N, CA, C and O of each residue as an XYZ file, in Angstrom:
936
protein
N      -6.301     20.500    -14.867
C      -4.861     20.640    -14.659
C      -4.574     20.969    -13.194
O      -5.296     21.754    -12.579
N      -3.535     20.378    -12.644
C      -3.140     20.663    -11.273
C      -2.580     22.080    -11.190
O      -1.717     22.437    -11.992
N      -3.044     22.897    -10.244
C      -2.476     24.248    -10.104
C      -0.969     24.194     -9.877
O      -0.465     23.316     -9.177
N      -0.262     25.144    -10.475
C       1.195     25.200    -10.352
C       1.554     26.158     -9.227
O       1.204     27.336     -9.304
N       2.247     25.692     -8.173
C       2.574     26.594     -7.060
C       3.548     27.686     -7.481
O       4.565     27.414     -8.119
N       3.229     28.913     -7.119
C       4.101     30.051     -7.392
C       4.889     30.452     -6.152
O       6.083     30.743     -6.231
N       4.222     30.463     -5.021
C       4.871     30.796     -3.749
C       3.923     30.405     -2.627
O       2.723     30.233     -2.844
N       4.467     30.269     -1.434
C       3.602     30.004     -0.295
C       3.522     31.251      0.572
O       4.405     32.108      0.531
N       2.458     31.342      1.352
C       2.237     32.470      2.251
C       2.556     32.036      3.673
O       1.788     32.276      4.604
N       3.697     31.398      3.816
C       4.149     30.838      5.079
C       5.443     31.551      5.462
O       6.416     31.473      4.713
N       5.489     32.239      6.591
C       6.685     33.012      6.944
C       7.922     32.142      7.110
O       7.845     31.028      7.627
N       9.046     32.652      6.674
C      10.333     31.969      6.815
C      11.071     32.596      7.988
O      11.131     33.820      8.107
N      11.640     31.746      8.868
C      12.293     32.243     10.066
C      13.817     32.232      9.987
O      14.484     32.889     10.786
N      14.354     31.510      9.056
C      15.803     31.432      8.924
C      16.202     31.457      7.464
O      15.349     31.456      6.576
N      17.501     31.480      7.220
C      18.015     31.449      5.856
C      18.064     30.001      5.376
O      18.663     29.157      6.042
N      17.444     29.695      4.229
C      17.409     28.309      3.737
C      18.731     27.911      3.085
O      18.815     27.757      1.866
N      19.752     27.749      3.907
C      21.095     27.483      3.393
C      21.171     26.160      2.630
O      21.737     26.098      1.539
N      20.606     25.116      3.205
C      20.686     23.799      2.568
C      19.828     23.759      1.310
O      20.233     23.180      0.302
N      18.654     24.364      1.360
C      17.810     24.428      0.166
C      18.554     25.120     -0.970
O      18.544     24.648     -2.107
N      19.198     26.237     -0.655
C      19.983     26.942     -1.667
C      21.154     26.114     -2.166
O      21.461     26.122     -3.359
N      21.815     25.395     -1.251
C      22.949     24.561     -1.636
C      22.505     23.423     -2.545
O      23.176     23.120     -3.531
N      21.380     22.791     -2.221
C      20.868     21.706     -3.062
C      20.529     22.211     -4.458
O      20.806     21.537     -5.451
N      19.937     23.384     -4.534
C      19.633     23.972     -5.844
C      20.923     24.217     -6.617
O      21.000     23.935     -7.812
N      21.933     24.742     -5.930
C      23.216     25.028     -6.589
C      23.870     23.741     -7.088
O      24.392     23.712     -8.203
N      23.852     22.678     -6.286
C      24.463     21.404     -6.698
C      23.753     20.860     -7.933
O      24.402     20.370     -8.857
N      22.431     20.945     -7.953
C      21.687     20.474     -9.114
C      22.014     21.284    -10.364
O      22.081     20.734    -11.463
N      22.216     22.585    -10.198
C      22.571     23.432    -11.339
C      23.967     23.105    -11.853
O      24.196     23.067    -13.061
N      24.898     22.868    -10.932
C      26.255     22.481    -11.343
C      26.219     21.140    -12.063
O      26.880     20.962    -13.086
N      25.451     20.201    -11.531
C      25.331     18.890    -12.173
C      24.734     19.024    -13.569
O      25.154     18.326    -14.491
N      23.764     19.908    -13.730
C      23.164     20.132    -15.050
C      24.183     20.733    -16.018
O      24.208     20.383    -17.198
N      25.011     21.630    -15.518
C      26.076     22.168    -16.347
C      27.025     21.076    -16.828
O      27.469     21.078    -17.976
N      27.324     20.146    -15.925
C      28.170     19.002    -16.293
C      27.500     18.174    -17.378
O      28.151     17.742    -18.330
N      26.192     17.952    -17.233
C      25.467     17.176    -18.237
C      25.504     17.851    -19.603
O      25.675     17.186    -20.625
N      25.343     19.167    -19.619
C      25.363     19.889    -20.892
C      26.729     19.778    -21.564
O      26.822     19.688    -22.788
N      27.786     19.784    -20.756
C      29.145     19.702    -21.307
C      29.475     18.303    -21.820
O      30.181     18.161    -22.818
N      28.973     17.275    -21.149
C      29.343     15.900    -21.475
C      28.260     15.136    -22.228
O      28.461     13.985    -22.616
N      27.123     15.773    -22.431
C      26.013     15.105    -23.104
C      24.991     14.611    -22.103
O      25.314     13.829    -21.209
N      23.742     15.072    -22.254
C      22.713     14.728    -21.277
C      22.432     13.228    -21.272
O      22.347     12.617    -20.207
N      22.288     12.630    -22.459
C      21.972     11.200    -22.519
C      23.089     10.359    -21.926
O      22.837      9.443    -21.144
N      24.319     10.669    -22.298
C      25.457      9.923    -21.766
C      25.545     10.065    -20.253
O      25.817      9.091    -19.551
N      25.316     11.276    -19.747
C      25.415     11.527    -18.309
C      24.346     10.777    -17.530
O      24.607     10.274    -16.438
N      23.135     10.702    -18.092
C      22.078      9.990    -17.374
C      22.388      8.500    -17.277
O      22.021      7.856    -16.294
N      23.061      7.945    -18.287
C      23.459      6.541    -18.200
C      24.655      6.367    -17.269
O      24.782      5.334    -16.611
N      25.518      7.350    -17.209
C      26.686      7.256    -16.337
C      26.334      7.384    -14.862
O      26.940      6.726    -14.017
N      25.360      8.227    -14.553
C      25.063      8.539    -13.159
C      23.636      8.190    -12.743
O      23.283      8.344    -11.573
N      22.809      7.723    -13.682
C      21.432      7.379    -13.359
C      21.304      6.023    -12.688
O      22.212      5.194    -12.741
N      20.169      5.820    -12.063
C      19.870      4.557    -11.382
C      19.112      3.651    -12.344
O      18.049      4.021    -12.843
N      19.655      2.465    -12.607
C      19.040      1.530    -13.540
C      18.597      0.301    -12.742
O      19.435     -0.484    -12.296
N      17.288      0.132    -12.561
C      16.793     -0.915    -11.660
C      17.348     -2.310    -11.936
O      17.785     -2.990    -11.008
N      17.340     -2.746    -13.193
C      17.770     -4.113    -13.479
C      19.246     -4.321    -13.168
O      19.656     -5.414    -12.779
N      20.045     -3.264    -13.343
C      21.475     -3.378    -13.054
C      21.728     -3.332    -11.555
O      22.611     -4.025    -11.049
N      20.957     -2.516    -10.842
C      21.105     -2.463     -9.384
C      20.785     -3.822     -8.760
O      21.428     -4.234     -7.795
N      19.793     -4.512     -9.314
C      19.352     -5.783     -8.754
C      20.010     -6.990     -9.410
O      19.681     -8.129     -9.078
N      20.937     -6.756    -10.337
C      21.496     -7.855    -11.125
C      22.177     -8.898    -10.262
O      22.122    -10.084    -10.587
N      22.817     -8.496     -9.172
C      23.523     -9.447     -8.334
C      22.602    -10.392     -7.589
O      23.052    -11.400     -7.043
N      21.307    -10.073     -7.563
C      20.363    -10.909     -6.827
C      19.635    -11.891     -7.732
O      18.959    -12.795     -7.242
N      19.765    -11.724     -9.070
C      19.005    -12.551     -9.992
C      19.919    -13.057    -11.098
O      20.882    -12.379    -11.456
N      19.641    -14.221    -11.640
C      20.414    -14.774    -12.742
C      19.801    -14.326    -14.066
O      18.580    -14.272    -14.213
N      20.662    -14.009    -15.018
C      20.206    -13.672    -16.360
C      19.374    -12.426    -16.441
O      18.544    -12.299    -17.342
N      19.572    -11.487    -15.514
C      18.720    -10.301    -15.497
C      19.187     -9.230    -16.467
O      18.400     -8.366    -16.854
N      20.447     -9.268    -16.866
C      20.996     -8.191    -17.662
C      20.750     -8.371    -19.152
O      20.938     -9.458    -19.696
N      20.334     -7.310    -19.795
C      20.274     -7.251    -21.244
C      21.603     -6.656    -21.690
O      21.734     -5.437    -21.806
N      22.593     -7.516    -21.939
C      23.962     -7.058    -22.161
C      24.087     -6.082    -23.328
O      24.796     -5.085    -23.193
N      23.432     -6.321    -24.472
C      23.562     -5.350    -25.571
C      23.129     -3.940    -25.187
O      23.804     -2.966    -25.522
N      21.999     -3.829    -24.481
C      21.514     -2.496    -24.107
C      22.336     -1.895    -22.981
O      22.474     -0.675    -22.893
N      22.880     -2.743    -22.122
C      23.599     -2.244    -20.957
C      25.116     -2.285    -21.138
O      25.870     -2.087    -20.185
N      25.555     -2.546    -22.380
C      26.985     -2.647    -22.615
C      27.747     -1.409    -22.196
O      28.816     -1.506    -21.592
N      27.203     -0.242    -22.515
C      27.878      1.000    -22.126
C      27.981      1.111    -20.611
O      29.010      1.520    -20.075
N      26.901      0.743    -19.931
C      26.879      0.873    -18.483
C      27.880     -0.080    -17.839
O      28.624      0.300    -16.935
N      27.887     -1.307    -18.310
C      28.767     -2.313    -17.724
C      30.233     -1.939    -17.870
O      31.045     -2.218    -16.988
N      30.571     -1.301    -19.000
C      31.977     -1.023    -19.288
C      32.417      0.376    -18.873
O      33.574      0.584    -18.505
N      31.493      1.335    -18.932
C      31.926      2.725    -18.806
C      31.189      3.553    -17.753
O      31.493      4.736    -17.600
N      30.253      2.990    -17.038
C      29.501      3.812    -16.094
C      30.441      4.430    -15.068
O      31.329      3.764    -14.534
N      30.232      5.698    -14.807
C      31.145      6.460    -13.961
C      31.049      6.064    -12.490
O      32.050      6.106    -11.775
N      29.869      5.684    -12.031
C      29.712      5.330    -10.617
C      29.097      3.942    -10.510
O      28.288      3.573    -11.361
N      29.453      3.159     -9.495
C      28.805      1.860     -9.285
C      27.316      2.062     -9.018
O      26.918      3.086     -8.463
N      26.494      1.091     -9.411
C      25.056      1.246     -9.268
C      24.606      1.564     -7.830
O      23.721      2.403     -7.668
N      25.159      0.948     -6.791
C      24.709      1.334     -5.445
C      24.874      2.824     -5.175
O      24.019      3.431     -4.530
N      25.962      3.424     -5.659
C      26.165      4.862     -5.456
C      25.255      5.698     -6.344
O      24.997      6.865     -6.051
N      24.772      5.104     -7.427
C      23.888      5.862     -8.318
C      22.555      6.170     -7.652
O      21.816      7.035     -8.121
N      22.239      5.469     -6.558
C      21.042      5.820     -5.786
C      21.134      7.279     -5.350
O      20.122      7.975     -5.274
N      22.363      7.740     -5.063
C      22.569      9.137     -4.667
C      22.837     10.038     -5.870
O      22.248     11.113     -5.977
N      23.710      9.615     -6.767
C      24.078     10.482     -7.901
C      22.874     10.785     -8.783
O      22.781     11.872     -9.353
N      21.949      9.831     -8.900
C      20.788     10.039     -9.764
C      19.899     11.172     -9.274
O      19.159     11.762    -10.062
N      19.962     11.488     -7.971
C      19.135     12.568     -7.416
C      19.514     13.940     -7.964
O      18.721     14.878     -7.890
N      20.712     14.059     -8.508
C      21.196     15.368     -8.931
C      21.310     15.498    -10.451
O      21.822     16.498    -10.955
N      20.833     14.485    -11.178
C      20.869     14.511    -12.627
C      19.458     14.720    -13.165
O      18.480     14.311    -12.540
N      19.361     15.360    -14.331
C      18.050     15.623    -14.932
C      18.095     15.373    -16.428
O      19.162     15.344    -17.041
N      16.901     15.192    -17.008
C      16.828     14.850    -18.412
C      16.589     15.999    -19.356
O      16.765     15.847    -20.564
N      16.190     17.156    -18.835
C      15.906     18.304    -19.702
C      15.839     19.570    -18.856
O      15.815     19.520    -17.627
N      15.810     20.708    -19.554
C      15.659     21.990    -18.851
C      14.344     22.019    -18.067
O      14.318     22.456    -16.916
N      13.252     21.554    -18.688
C      11.967     21.568    -18.009
C      11.963     20.696    -16.769
O      11.405     21.068    -15.737
N      12.592     19.529    -16.877
C      12.711     18.611    -15.739
C      13.446     19.287    -14.586
O      13.010     19.219    -13.437
N      14.550     19.933    -14.898
C      15.361     20.608    -13.889
C      14.617     21.771    -13.249
O      14.514     21.848    -12.025
N      14.096     22.678    -14.080
C      13.461     23.895    -13.563
C      12.231     23.554    -12.720
O      12.020     24.141    -11.659
N      11.422     22.607    -13.193
C      10.238     22.223    -12.428
C      10.590     21.679    -11.058
O       9.970     22.051    -10.062
N      11.577     20.804    -10.999
C      11.974     20.227     -9.710
C      12.530     21.278     -8.765
O      12.164     21.323     -7.591
N      13.419     22.128     -9.280
C      14.046     23.118     -8.406
C      13.050     24.169     -7.935
O      13.182     24.707     -6.836
N      12.062     24.459     -8.760
C      11.044     25.422     -8.341
C      10.236     24.861     -7.174
O       9.983     25.574     -6.203
N       9.830     23.600     -7.253
C       9.093     22.979     -6.150
C       9.959     22.929     -4.890
O       9.460     23.136     -3.784
N      11.249     22.657     -5.058
C      12.149     22.627     -3.896
C      12.228     23.995     -3.247
O      12.234     24.099     -2.021
N      12.288     25.051     -4.059
C      12.377     26.401     -3.515
C      11.094     26.800     -2.784
O      11.156     27.422     -1.723
N       9.935     26.449     -3.342
C       8.660     26.825     -2.738
C       8.459     26.128     -1.390
O       8.030     26.759     -0.424
N       8.769     24.828     -1.321
C       8.442     24.055     -0.123
C       9.635     23.788      0.794
O       9.447     23.457      1.965
N      10.845     23.926      0.286
C      12.009     23.523      1.060
C      12.364     24.425      2.220
O      12.817     23.946      3.260
N      12.163     25.755      2.057
C      12.647     26.675      3.081
C      11.961     26.474      4.424
O      12.621     26.484      5.464
N      10.638     26.289      4.414
C       9.918     26.124      5.675
C      10.200     24.780      6.333
O      10.260     24.689      7.559
N      10.373     23.732      5.524
C      10.723     22.430      6.093
C      12.120     22.498      6.699
O      12.377     21.899      7.743
N      13.016     23.222      6.049
C      14.356     23.414      6.615
C      14.285     24.189      7.921
O      15.036     23.899      8.852
N      13.385     25.177      8.004
C      13.149     25.888      9.259
C      12.794     24.916     10.377
O      13.340     24.994     11.477
N      11.879     24.004     10.085
C      11.359     23.101     11.105
C      12.377     22.055     11.531
O      12.413     21.666     12.698
N      13.210     21.591     10.591
C      14.132     20.507     10.879
C      15.515     20.997     11.303
O      16.215     20.310     12.048
N      15.907     22.165     10.838
C      17.279     22.611     11.023
C      18.109     22.204      9.816
O      17.736     21.285      9.086
N      19.229     22.880      9.601
C      19.998     22.693      8.372
C      20.501     21.257      8.194
O      20.257     20.640      7.157
N      21.198     20.729      9.193
C      21.797     19.406      9.047
C      20.733     18.323      8.932
O      20.825     17.441      8.078
N      19.730     18.391      9.791
C      18.673     17.384      9.736
C      17.946     17.442      8.399
O      17.573     16.407      7.846
N      17.745     18.636      7.884
C      17.068     18.770      6.596
C      17.879     18.123      5.486
O      17.315     17.458      4.617
N      19.186     18.306      5.503
C      20.049     17.705      4.482
C      19.949     16.180      4.529
O      19.819     15.527      3.493
N      20.010     15.616      5.745
C      19.908     14.163      5.891
C      18.520     13.682      5.480
O      18.380     12.672      4.790
N      17.499     14.415      5.911
C      16.116     14.073      5.570
C      15.922     14.036      4.057
O      15.298     13.114      3.533
N      16.443     15.016      3.367
C      16.329     15.097      1.907
C      16.940     13.862      1.249
O      16.330     13.260      0.365
N      18.128     13.490      1.674
C      18.814     12.338      1.082
C      18.096     11.030      1.406
O      17.976     10.158      0.546
N      17.621     10.893      2.637
C      16.911      9.677      3.028
C      15.636      9.516      2.209
O      15.321      8.416      1.755
N      14.905     10.606      2.022
C      13.687     10.543      1.203
C      14.030     10.209     -0.243
O      13.288      9.487     -0.909
N      15.147     10.731     -0.727
C      15.575     10.411     -2.085
C      15.889      8.936     -2.246
O      15.555      8.336     -3.267
N      16.530      8.351     -1.247
C      16.836      6.912     -1.280
C      15.540      6.102     -1.236
O      15.384      5.139     -1.987
N      14.623      6.485     -0.371
C      13.340      5.778     -0.284
C      12.590      5.852     -1.603
O      11.986      4.871     -2.036
N      12.628      7.015     -2.242
C      11.970      7.182     -3.538
C      12.595      6.283     -4.587
O      11.884      5.639     -5.358
N      13.917      6.231     -4.622
C      14.618      5.401     -5.600
C      14.286      3.930     -5.415
O      14.035      3.223     -6.391
N      14.282      3.462     -4.172
C      13.995      2.061     -3.909
C      12.550      1.712     -4.257
O      12.275      0.607     -4.726
N      11.632      2.639     -4.033
C      10.232      2.400     -4.406
C      10.101      2.217     -5.916
O       9.357      1.354     -6.383
N      10.827      3.033     -6.670
C      10.780      2.915     -8.125
C      11.434      1.618     -8.603
O      10.920      0.956     -9.505
N      12.555      1.261     -8.003
C      13.249      0.023     -8.380
C      12.351     -1.186     -8.138
O      12.272     -2.075     -8.986
N      11.677     -1.232     -6.999
C      10.816     -2.367     -6.678
C       9.590     -2.435     -7.580
O       9.030     -3.512     -7.786
N       9.169     -1.291     -8.117
C       7.985     -1.278     -8.983
C       8.317     -1.708    -10.405
O       7.456     -2.251    -11.096
N       9.549     -1.476    -10.857
C       9.955     -1.868    -12.218
C      11.338     -2.516    -12.164
O      12.288     -1.965    -12.720
N      11.477     -3.666    -11.512
C      12.798     -4.256    -11.284
C      13.528     -4.675    -12.550
O      14.752     -4.804    -12.535
N      12.806     -4.892    -13.650
C      13.453     -5.331    -14.885
C      13.806     -4.165    -15.809
O      14.337     -4.384    -16.898
N      13.525     -2.962    -15.401
C      13.747     -1.804    -16.280
C      15.229     -1.576    -16.558
O      16.072     -1.709    -15.670
N      15.533     -1.228    -17.821
C      16.902     -0.880    -18.208
C      17.030      0.610    -18.498
O      18.058      1.063    -19.001
N      15.991      1.365    -18.181
C      16.029      2.810    -18.400
C      16.587      3.504    -17.167
O      16.173      3.192    -16.051
N      17.527      4.447    -17.341
C      18.075      5.145    -16.172
C      17.049      6.082    -15.551
O      16.339      6.800    -16.255
N      16.981      6.065    -14.239
C      16.104      6.981    -13.513
C      16.940      8.127    -12.968
O      17.934      7.902    -12.276
N      16.543      9.346    -13.276
C      17.257     10.520    -12.788
C      16.256     11.564    -12.319
O      15.088     11.539    -12.707
N      16.723     12.474    -11.487
C      15.888     13.585    -11.066
C      15.787     13.723     -9.561
O      15.904     12.748     -8.819
N      15.568     14.952     -9.126
C      15.453     15.255     -7.704
C      14.029     15.119     -7.199
O      13.769     15.347     -6.018
N      13.097     14.748     -8.080
C      11.685     14.809     -7.707
C      11.310     13.867     -6.570
O      10.422     14.195     -5.782
N      11.956     12.706     -6.457
C      11.634     11.798     -5.363
C      11.978     12.388     -4.008
O      11.185     12.315     -3.070
N      13.181     12.982     -3.909
C      13.587     13.631     -2.664
C      12.705     14.836     -2.370
O      12.330     15.075     -1.222
N      12.373     15.598     -3.420
C      11.527     16.785     -3.244
C      10.119     16.372     -2.841
O       9.460     17.080     -2.080
N       9.652     15.231     -3.345
C       8.350     14.718     -2.913
C       8.361     14.464     -1.410
O       7.353     14.682     -0.737
N       9.492     14.005     -0.881
C       9.612     13.832      0.566
C       9.477     15.150      1.307
O       8.843     15.215      2.360
N      10.074     16.202      0.755
C       9.942     17.545      1.335
C       8.483     17.978      1.315
O       7.990     18.571      2.274
N       7.795     17.680      0.216
C       6.380     18.040      0.106
C       5.532     17.274      1.117
O       4.597     17.831      1.692
N       5.858     15.993      1.337
C       5.142     15.234      2.351
C       5.333     15.822      3.736
O       4.392     15.898      4.526
N       6.573     16.241      4.027
C       6.855     16.874      5.320
C       6.101     18.187      5.450
O       5.559     18.496      6.511
N       6.067     18.962      4.364
C       5.358     20.249      4.381
C       3.873     20.027      4.680
O       3.274     20.770      5.457
N       3.285     19.004      4.060
C       1.871     18.717      4.277
C       1.581     18.452      5.751
O       0.568     18.913      6.276
N       2.456     17.716      6.417
C       2.224     17.381      7.822
C       2.515     18.561      8.745
O       1.829     18.748      9.751
N       3.523     19.352      8.409
C       3.911     20.467      9.271
C       3.035     21.704      9.081
O       2.716     22.396     10.048
N       2.648     21.980      7.846
C       1.931     23.222      7.531
C       0.703     22.939      6.663
O       0.609     23.480      5.561
N      -0.218     22.130      7.111
C      -1.346     21.747      6.247
C      -2.232     22.916      5.843
O      -2.854     22.876      4.781
N      -2.303     23.967      6.679
C      -3.198     25.081      6.385
C      -2.495     26.271      5.748
O      -3.132     27.284      5.461
N      -1.198     26.162      5.523
C      -0.482     27.260      4.860
C      -1.083     27.486      3.473
O      -1.393     26.529      2.763
N      -1.246     28.746      3.093
C      -1.831     29.063      1.792
C      -0.743     29.061      0.721
O       0.347     29.597      0.920
N      -1.059     28.453     -0.409
C      -0.139     28.378     -1.537
C      -0.756     29.149     -2.700
O      -1.844     28.805     -3.164
N      -0.071     30.185     -3.173
C      -0.513     30.933     -4.343
C      -0.113     30.151     -5.591
O       1.064     29.852     -5.793
N      -1.094     29.823     -6.419
C      -0.855     28.942     -7.563
C      -1.312     29.576     -8.873
O      -2.201     30.428     -8.894
N      -0.699     29.154     -9.939
C      -1.136     29.487    -11.288
C      -2.056     28.378    -11.761
O      -1.714     27.197    -11.688
N      -3.226     28.767    -12.247
C      -4.204     27.780    -12.706
C      -4.538     28.062    -14.160
O      -5.003     29.149    -14.504
N      -4.296     27.075    -15.006
C      -4.545     27.209    -16.444
C      -5.612     26.197    -16.840
O      -5.417     24.993    -16.677
N      -6.734     26.674    -17.358
C      -7.818     25.816    -17.817
C      -8.162     26.197    -19.247
O      -8.932     27.126    -19.490
N      -7.581     25.467    -20.183
C      -7.719     25.722    -21.631
C      -7.171     27.123    -21.922
O      -5.954     27.294    -21.979
N      -8.026     28.122    -22.106
C      -7.539     29.485    -22.382
C      -7.723     30.401    -21.175
O      -7.388     31.585    -21.227
N      -8.252     29.850    -20.100
C      -8.498     30.643    -18.889
C      -7.302     30.514    -17.962
O      -6.960     29.412    -17.532
N      -6.665     31.639    -17.653
C      -5.472     31.649    -16.804
C      -5.690     32.610    -15.639
O      -6.075     33.762    -15.841
N      -5.449     32.140    -14.442
C      -5.592     32.994    -13.263
C      -4.696     32.473    -12.155
O      -4.047     31.438    -12.306
N      -4.662     33.186    -11.049
C      -3.958     32.703     -9.863
C      -4.976     32.488     -8.757
O      -5.934     33.249     -8.620
N      -4.759     31.446     -7.976
C      -5.649     31.133     -6.878
C      -4.802     30.804     -5.651
O      -3.641     30.413     -5.770
N      -5.394     30.966     -4.481
C      -4.722     30.629     -3.233
C      -5.451     29.455     -2.606
O      -6.650     29.529     -2.339
N      -4.718     28.364     -2.368
C      -5.338     27.154     -1.822
C      -4.523     26.682     -0.630
O      -3.333     26.983     -0.546
N      -5.134     25.948      0.293
C      -4.375     25.410      1.425
C      -3.434     24.302      0.962
O      -3.708     23.606     -0.016
N      -2.342     24.152      1.667
C      -1.337     23.154      1.287
C      -1.928     21.758      1.238
O      -1.593     20.980      0.345
N      -2.808     21.421      2.185
C      -3.363     20.066      2.223
C      -4.116     19.749      0.940
O      -4.101     18.605      0.486
N      -4.780     20.748      0.341
C      -5.551     20.513     -0.881
C      -4.618     20.362     -2.085
O      -4.746     19.421     -2.868
N      -3.688     21.293     -2.220
C      -2.772     21.236     -3.363
C      -1.937     19.964     -3.345
O      -1.842     19.265     -4.353
N      -1.332     19.664     -2.202
C      -0.460     18.503     -2.127
C      -1.256     17.199     -2.179
O      -0.765     16.190     -2.684
N      -2.477     17.222     -1.660
C      -3.341     16.044     -1.765
C      -3.703     15.755     -3.211
O      -3.666     14.603     -3.642
N      -4.053     16.790     -3.966
C      -4.374     16.619     -5.387
C      -3.149     16.114     -6.142
O      -3.253     15.233     -6.996
N      -1.987     16.682     -5.820
C      -0.750     16.250     -6.496
C      -0.491     14.768     -6.235
O      -0.151     14.027     -7.157
N      -0.650     14.333     -4.986
C      -0.370     12.938     -4.634
C      -1.327     11.994     -5.369
O      -0.898     10.979     -5.918
N      -2.590     12.320     -5.380
C      -3.574     11.477     -6.064
C      -3.278     11.418     -7.554
O      -3.442     10.370     -8.179
N      -2.840     12.539     -8.130
C      -2.530     12.554     -9.560
C      -1.380     11.608     -9.899
O      -1.339     11.048    -10.994
N      -0.448     11.429     -8.965
C       0.659     10.504     -9.209
C       0.158      9.058     -9.243
O       0.635      8.250    -10.040
N      -0.789      8.745     -8.389
C      -1.335      7.389     -8.338
C      -2.109      7.045     -9.604
O      -2.297      5.871     -9.923
N      -2.560      8.075    -10.327
C      -3.347      7.842    -11.543
C      -2.480      7.565    -12.762
O      -2.998      7.175    -13.808
N      -1.164      7.761    -12.648
C      -0.279      7.558    -13.791
C       0.033      6.079    -13.975
O       0.238      5.370    -12.990
N       0.075      5.594    -15.231
C       0.466      4.194    -15.464
C       1.967      4.011    -15.302
O       2.728      4.972    -15.414
N       2.393      2.780    -15.039
C       3.816      2.506    -14.837
C       4.652      2.860    -16.061
O       5.813      3.252    -15.934
N       4.061      2.721    -17.249
C       4.813      2.991    -18.473
C       4.601      4.410    -18.989
O       4.756      4.666    -20.183
N       4.250      5.333    -18.097
C       3.971      6.710    -18.507
C       5.231      7.491    -18.850
O       5.145      8.564    -19.447
N       6.407      6.968    -18.481
C       7.642      7.709    -18.690
C       8.001      8.578    -17.499
O       9.072      9.184    -17.466
N       7.106      8.641    -16.523
C       7.338      9.391    -15.288
C       7.557      8.387    -14.158
O       6.778      7.447    -13.995
N       8.613      8.588    -13.384
C       8.898      7.681    -12.266
C       7.978      8.012    -11.094
O       8.418      8.466    -10.038
N       6.683      7.769    -11.315
C       5.713      8.217    -10.313
C       5.784      7.416     -9.018
O       5.410      7.918     -7.958
N       6.260      6.175     -9.095
C       6.413      5.420     -7.849
C       7.514      6.028     -6.976
O       7.465      5.927     -5.750
N       8.498      6.653     -7.607
C       9.507      7.372     -6.838
C       8.873      8.556     -6.122
O       9.205      8.847     -4.973
N       7.957      9.239     -6.811
C       7.250     10.361     -6.188
C       6.429      9.885     -4.999
O       6.446     10.496     -3.930
N       5.714      8.792     -5.200
C       4.882      8.240     -4.125
C       5.752      7.788     -2.952
O       5.456      8.092     -1.797
N       6.829      7.058     -3.261
C       7.716      6.576     -2.207
C       8.354      7.703     -1.423
O       8.437      7.639     -0.197
N       8.809      8.743     -2.122
C       9.414      9.884     -1.447
C       8.417     10.626     -0.583
O       8.731     11.015      0.542
N       7.201     10.827     -1.111
C       6.162     11.552     -0.389
C       5.781     10.817      0.893
O       5.684     11.426      1.958
N       5.566      9.509      0.787
C       5.201      8.709      1.959
C       6.347      8.711      2.972
O       6.112      8.810      4.176
N       7.578      8.601      2.489
C       8.728      8.646      3.396
C       8.770      9.970      4.146
O       9.057     10.000      5.343
N       8.485     11.067      3.442
C       8.463     12.370      4.090
C       7.411     12.451      5.177
O       7.661     12.994      6.253
N       6.226     11.908      4.897
C       5.153     11.899      5.890
C       5.548     11.098      7.131
O       5.287     11.512      8.260
N       6.173      9.954      6.905
C       6.484      9.053      8.008
C       7.687      9.502      8.827
O       7.754      9.239     10.028
N       8.638     10.179      8.185
C       9.904     10.485      8.850
C       9.991     11.875      9.453
O      10.851     12.121     10.297
N       9.125     12.787      9.043
C       9.290     14.170      9.485
C       9.170     14.304     10.999
O       9.857     15.131     11.597
N       8.316     13.512     11.624
C       8.182     13.576     13.079
C       9.494     13.179     13.760
O       9.906     13.796     14.742
N      10.137     12.150     13.230
C      11.411     11.708     13.789
C      12.458     12.811     13.685
O      13.231     13.034     14.618
N      12.480     13.494     12.555
C      13.501     14.505     12.315
C      13.213     15.827     13.031
O      14.093     16.684     13.105
N      11.996     16.009     13.559
C      11.688     17.226     14.314
C      11.722     16.996     15.820
O      11.435     17.916     16.586
N      12.065     15.793     16.257
C      12.138     15.534     17.689
C      13.142     16.469     18.363
O      14.263     16.640     17.886
N      12.729     17.064     19.464
C      13.622     17.939     20.206
C      13.694     19.356     19.677
O      14.421     20.182     20.229
N      12.940     19.662     18.598
C      12.947     21.008     18.032
C      11.584     21.649     18.211
O      10.580     20.958     18.381
N      11.554     22.970     18.174
C      10.289     23.694     18.249
C       9.456     23.381     17.023
O       9.960     23.450     15.902
N       8.205     23.041     17.210
C       7.330     22.760     16.083
C       6.782     24.069     15.533
O       6.192     24.863     16.264
N       6.980     24.280     14.264
C       6.558     25.530     13.634
C       5.224     25.330     12.934
O       5.135     25.419     11.709
N       4.195     25.061     13.713
C       2.880     24.855     13.099
C       2.352     26.169     12.566
O       2.453     27.197     13.237
N       1.805     26.152     11.399
C       1.203     27.350     10.796
C      -0.173     27.565     11.397
O      -0.974     26.632     11.455
N      -0.458     28.768     11.841
C      -1.729     29.030     12.524
C      -2.618     29.985     11.758
O      -3.543     30.559     12.333
N      -2.359     30.170     10.472
C      -3.190     31.071      9.665
C      -4.548     30.478      9.387
O      -4.865     29.393      9.875
N      -5.374     31.189      8.592
C      -6.727     30.719      8.331
C      -6.742     29.473      7.465
O      -7.813     28.950      7.155
């Protein structure tokens, strides 16, 4: 089992305003889903690959399955690339994503600055969504969740703070303990585990991969002109 990060041992230099705001927006969106129905909300605001690409292909739509979307979807599919980042399918989905954002987001926000971090988060989310769409272009299942954007944050964290220690919970059958591992090891194991998932696993793992790679590639651009906060611990 992949160790579950509990906290990092990386000092924070500023208040993670954007990280906190993103968490709050996701919580408000989840409240909306609970009030209006989680399944209905995911179809209204989720990203559906076949519908997003429908204008480029003939006969791509399964009209019976997509009838609700065609007639009643709250946002146009191009905008759902953004709205889908703030919707979730369950309490576990929500809590897991927001916990990872809290653990890794504050230090990346330190390095990028508030505004750049907000833009970086959204750009990684878009890259993650497009990676998933290209991997399953005929899918009629809505894709929701902040994990693609958060994967971008994790990719940035890996490049900025590879030696930062992460305190993790490790569960092996009945053996439970906490261990401290370097970020490069934890995030490397996480990335490889995503590549091992099949396309039909029910997890949008290509979104995770796309977001993570986008974070690795873009973080240097977003830190230009700012002090680099390299971690110098053991």
